Structure formats: C-alpha cells, structure tokens
N, C-alpha and C positions, 0 to 999 in steps of 0.2 A: 071525596076520595074515590068514588066509583068511576068518574070520567077518565082520570089518567090511567086506571087499570084496564079500561076498554080499548085504549089506543092500539096496543099490539095486536089485538084480535081483529080490529078493523083493517090494519095493514095486511094481515095474513089473508083476509077475505078478498082484499083488492088484488093481491098477487094471484090468488087462485082463480079469479074471474078474468084476469088479463089473458089475451090470446097467447098461447104458448106457455103461459105460466112463467116459471123461473128460467126456462130455456129460450126466452124471446130473442136474446142476442145470438143464439146458436141455431136460428131458423135455417134449415137446409134448403128451403125453397126461396131464400133471399139471394138474388143475383149480386155479383160484385164486379166492379170495373176499376180503372185507374186513370188519373189525369195524365194528359199528354201535352208535350210541347214540340212544335214543329216549325221549321223555318219556311217562310213564304216560298212557294214553288216546290217544296218537298212533298213527301208522302207520310201520312200518319196511319197507324193501324189501331182500330178500336176493338178491344177484346172484352166480351162479357161471358161470365161463367156462372153456373149454378150446380149445386149438388143434387137436389131433388126437383126435377122438372115437373112432376105431377101430370105427366102426359100433355104438357103444353109446350109451345115453341117460344123461343126468345125473339125479341124484336128490337131493332135499332131505329131511333128517330133523331132528326137534326134539331138545332135550337128553335126552328120555326114549327116544331112538332109535326113535321112531315115524316112519314114512315119511309125509311131507306130500305130495309130488308126485314121480312118476316120469315124466319127460318131460312130456307134456300131461295125464297121468292123475292125477286127485285120488285120494289114498289115505286121507286123514283127513277125516272129516265135521266140519269146522269152517268155518262160513261167513265167519269173519274172515280166513281164508287164501284168497287169490285168485292165479290165474296171471297174471303180467305179460307174460312172454315165454318161448317155448320154441322153440329151434332146435337143430340138431345141435351148435352150439358154445356155446350159452348157455341157462341155465334161471334165470329170475328170478321170485320170488314176493313177495307183500306180506302183511303181517299188520297188520290194523287194530285199533283199540281195545286197544292193547297193555296188558297187566296186568303187575304186578310178578312174577307167577308165570311169565311168558314169558321171563324173563331166563335166560341160559345160553349154552352152545356149540351152535350148529347145524352140521350136517355136510352137505357136498356130496360125493357119491360118483359115480364112473364105473366101471362094471363091466368093466374090461379085465383082462388077465392081466399082472401082478397087479392087484387092485382098488386104485384110487387115491382118496384123500380130501383134502378141504380143510376147515378149521374157520373159523367166523365167530362171534365172541363178541358177543352182543347184550346191551348194558347198558341197563337200564330205570331212568330217573330218577324218584324219588318227589317229587311236588310238595308243598312245605310248606303247611300250612294257615295261614289268616290268624292273626296272633299275638293273644294275649289278655293285657291288662295288668291286674294286680291290685295291691292294696296301698294304693290311695287310698280313704279312707273319708269324710273331711270336710275342711272348711276348715283351713288351716294358719296359724299365727301367724307374723309376720315373725321371721326368724332361726331358726325351727324347721327340723328336717331331714326331708326327704321321702324315702321309700324305696318304690320301685316295682319290681314283678316282671313279666317278660314271658316267654311260653311259646308255642312252636309245635311241632306234631307232624306226622308224615307225610313228612318229608324223607328223601331217599336220593340221595347220601350226606348226612350231617348238615349242616344249614344253619348259617349264622352270623347272630347278632343284633347290631344296632347301635342306639344311642340318640341322640336329639337334642332340644334345646329350642328350638323355632322354627327358626332357621337355625344355631344353635350346637350343635356336637357335644358330647355328654356321654360321659364315659368310664365305662362300666359294668363290672361284673365279667366275667371270662372266661366265654364261653359254655359251659354245662354240657350234656353229651350223655348221653342215656339211650335204650337200644334199646326199640322198641315191642314189644308182645306178639306181633306177627306175625313177628318175627325178621328183618324186611327193612328197615323204616324206623326213623327215630329221632325222638325228642322233644328239642328244645333249649330251654334256658331261660337267662335272664340277669337280673341285678338292678342297679339304679342308685340312688345316694343323693347328695343335694346339699342345701345350706342355701338356703332360699327367702328372697327379698327382696321388697320392695313392687313392684319391676319385674316379678316373676314372676306377679303377679295376672292371671289370665286367660290365662296361657301354655299352649300345647299341648305336652305331652311325648309324643314319637313313638318307637315301637319298630318297626323295619323288619327284614324277613327278606331275607338275601342268599343266592341259590341259583342254580346254573346252569340249572335247569329253567325259571326265570322269564324268562330271556333279557332281562334289563334291566328288566322290568316291575316297577312298585312294588307291594309287598305289605306294608302297614304298618297300625298301629293307633295312635290318639292318645288321650291322656287330658288333659282340661282341668283345671287346678288353680286353686284360689281361695286368695288370701293375705289375711289380715286384718292391717291396719296402722293406726297412729295417724294422725289427720288432719293436714293442712296447710291454710293459708289465706293469701289475699292480698286487699288492699283496692284496689278500682278506682273512681275518681271518675267521675261523669257529670253535667255535662261535665268535660273534663279540666282546664280552667282556669276555675274558678268565680269569679264576680264578685258584688259586693254587689247584692242585690235579685233575684238569680236563684234558681231552684229547683235543688237539688243532691241527688243520690243517691249514697251511698257503698255500693258492693256488696262484701260480704264473700264471696269465692269460696272455698268450702271443698271439699277433696278428701280422700278416704279410703275405706277399706273396713272397716266400713260407712260410708256417707256421713254427715257430721255432721248431727245432728238438732236442735241448739240453738246459738243465736248470742247472745252477750252483748256489748253495746256499752258502752264507758266512755270518759270524757274525763278526761285527766290534770288533777288538781286539782279534780275535780268529784265529788260524792257525791250520791245513790247511782248505780248504773248507769243509763245513759240508756235502754236498751232490752234486754229479755230475751224472745226470741221464736224461733219456728221460721223466721221470715222473715229473710233474710240481708242486707237493705238497710236503711240508716239514711237517713231522708228529712229534708231541710231545705226547707220550702215557700218561705221567703223569707230569703235569707242576710243576716246582719249581720256587721259587723266583730268583734263579740263572739263569733261562732262560730269564730273562728280558734283553733287549738290542735292538740294531738296526741290522736288517737282510737285506741282499741284494740278489736279484735274478737276474741273468744274462741270458736272453733268446737269443739264437744264431741260425741263419740260414745262408745259403750261401750268403745272402745279407748283413750280418753284425750282430751286437749285440746291446742289450739294457739292462740296469740295472735299476731295480725298488727297492725302499727301503721301509721298514716298521719298526716302532718302537714298540716293544712288552713290555707292562707293565703288569706284573702278579699281579693281585689283591689278597686280602686275601680270604681264602676259604669260609668265611661267605657269604651266598647268598645275592645278592642285592634284597631288597624288591621290589616286583613288584606291580603293581596296583591291581592284583587279590588277592595277599596275604594281602595287606592293606585292601581291601574290606572285606575279610574273618575275619581279626582281628577286624574290627569295628563291624561286625555282632556278633562275639563272645562276645565282651564287652557288647553289648546291652543285649544279652541273659543272661549273668552272672548277670548283674544289676537287670534284671527282677526276676531271681531266688532268689537273695538276698532279694528283697522286699517281695517276697512270703514267705520266711522263717521268716522274721520279723513279717509279718502278722499272720503267724501260731503260733508263740510264744505268741504274745499278745492275740490271740484268745484262746489259751490253758489256760493261766493265768485267763482270764475272766471266762471261763467255770468252772475252778476249784473253784474259789471264790464263784461263784453263786451256785454251787452245795453244798458247805458246809453250806451256809445260808439256803438253802432249807431243808437240813437234820435237822438242829437245830429247825426250825419252825415245822417240822413234829413231832419231839419228844415232844415238849411242848403240842401239841394238842392231844396227845395219852392218853387213859384211863388206860393204864398199869402203874404199879408202876415203878419208876426209879430204876436203879440198885444202888449198894452201893456207887460206885464212885460218882454218881450224888448226893446222900444224903450227903456225906461228903462235897462236893463242896458247896452245898446249905447251909449246917450248917455253914461253915466258912463264907459264905456270910452273914448269919444272924447275927453272932457275930460282924462282922465289921459294921453292920448297927445299933447296939445299944442293950441295954439289955431289952428293952420293949417287943421285940417279938422274941422269940426263938422257933425254930421248929426243931425237931429231927426226923429223919427217920431211922428206924432200918431195 
C-alpha cells in the first residue's frame, strides 16, 4: 500500500529538480527558427530569435557545422552569405544563388549555460529541365498508332509529366522516375499511344512538366504530327443557278493529305471522260439545255480516289426575278399611276377653262356699246321671229 502512495511525491521531486521546473517549455533563453524551402538559384533568409540573450551572442552554422556568422562577425569566406540583421535578440543571414549542396539542417546557437540550439531545415528544390519528345519519325497513315516518349531531368523532388493533344487531355503511361548521377535530382519519363485520324493532321502533341519549383509557370514541349489520308471532294457551281446561254464553271474542291493531283470529269451516259487534268474546274462557255445531266468528278492522290456528283439543270434564259427588280417594278407602277392621275386632272382642268372662257366672252359682248356684226343681227332676227310677231327687230 505504501509504494503506490509514494509515486506522486517522486514525480513532484523530479519536476522540482528539473532545470527550469514547470517553466521548461517557456525558457526565454531558448532560440527559435523556422524551416525554409528555396528554389535552386534563389535566395533564402535564415532568421534566429531569442527573448533573453543572457549577454551572449547568437551564431549560425551550416550542415557541416562550420560557423557562418557569430553576431556581426563573418566566420566563413563565402560571398553568397550576407548579414541581414544582428541585434542582441536576433541574428538573420541570407544565402544567395542557393545550390542543391546547400540543402540540410542549419543550426542557431546561443552560448549560455547550458548552450541552447535551434534547427532550421533548408530544402532546395531542383528545377526540371524543358522536356524532350522522341518517337515521331515521319508521317502517319490514317488509323495508324502513334507512340511518343517524353523525358525531363533535374527535378527535385521528382516532377510529374502530362500529355495533351490541342485542348484534349491524353492519358499517358504512369510517370517513371530515375535518380540522376548526382544523387540529388531525378529524371522522369512518360509515353503515350493513340490511333490517329484525319482530324489529327497538323495537331500539336504537348508534353508538360508539373513541379512546385515552377510556381505555375508553363514548361512544355510540343510535337506537330502529320497524318496521310484519302481525299474527299465536292462540286460547287458558279453561278449557283445556271441558265441557258450563260457561262458556267463547276469547281471540284478536293481535300486530302496529300492534296489531290488529278481530277477526272465524266457525265452519266456519255463516253469517254469529259476532262482529265490537274485543273479542278469544268467550264461551259455557253450553256444549252443539252448540258443538263449528272456530272461526276473523281479526285485522285497517291492515297486513293474519291468521286463527287452534281446534277445540272439548265433553266430557261429568262432571268429569275430578284428582290431588287421586283422593288423597282413596284416603284415604276406607282410612278405610272401618279402620272396617269395627273393627265386626267389636266384634261378636266382644260375643259373647265375652255367652257368658262366662252361664257366670259359672251357676257363681254353683250355689255359693249359697239354695234354687233351682221351675223349677230341675223341670229337675233331669227330669235325674234321664233318668239312671236308682236316684236320684230331688224338690224342692218
């Protein structure tokens, strides 16, 4: 029963005899640092701080335990290492143009009783080299399989490789990793295989390196591939709606890799071929109704042949009314109608003026003091006789 009851007492005595007692984790004379990561060729800053320096200076040492700085005093002749800040509570130094050999644990020490130290692990990232693509030697035929290899060395840690074709991701083999002769960096490689189509002609196959040292920057290489495929063709008329008497060109537009080098024109029901040439157009200088029919154009390259067909219907020579001519016809009709109305108006106006002018002249004659002429006398005489015998007037 006595042994268990003595255990708390022993623990209390142990804590009381320990340096610093219960405040061991809060020792103000203990320096502190932080781990740093730097890209090869860059600059790293090592910072060591302490609250209670106890009238002692801070010191930085490299992984080989060589003193770099003791307070403000340089201890190692290396111009890459410079003093940043030196106070009783801080010692900061910088190392520029960092190399892979600079990687390791750096020690900050303060020579109190006892000596206290803090470690800073410096990690140096190796930058991967621009990738190299191999495996493409010459043009591929449609439906053949393309196999490409990609390799990049100098990365630390090992980089990852990805593939894409234009904007499309390609699923390559898992990245293979091999240690470089320096024992610090790695060479990575990957392969990709895919069946090519005619749409892949001229496509760029891209291999990219992904690594934290690049900080999102693109480091990639592309390989343009060429795919050979059989030709295709289509026939395009010019003009689109041919009419009798017009000139017509039938264009045979061939596509392929290589481009078709020969075009053969035939008309169904007609022998021999109409035209066999490197020119792709069939020309009709003056269309006739007899030219109507189905025409075939065969485009040929060393990858094969393709025949396109076109049915020609020669229309009557009268022009097809267009929207512009219809518009002009409507405008002309309106103008003609307006002119017709104006003519009618002028005719009525002329008759009106003539009638009113005769009335005006008659009234003017009656109001005049001059004697009427003989004709007027005779007319008036006849008018008097018809009116009765009571009143007769004669004018000589």
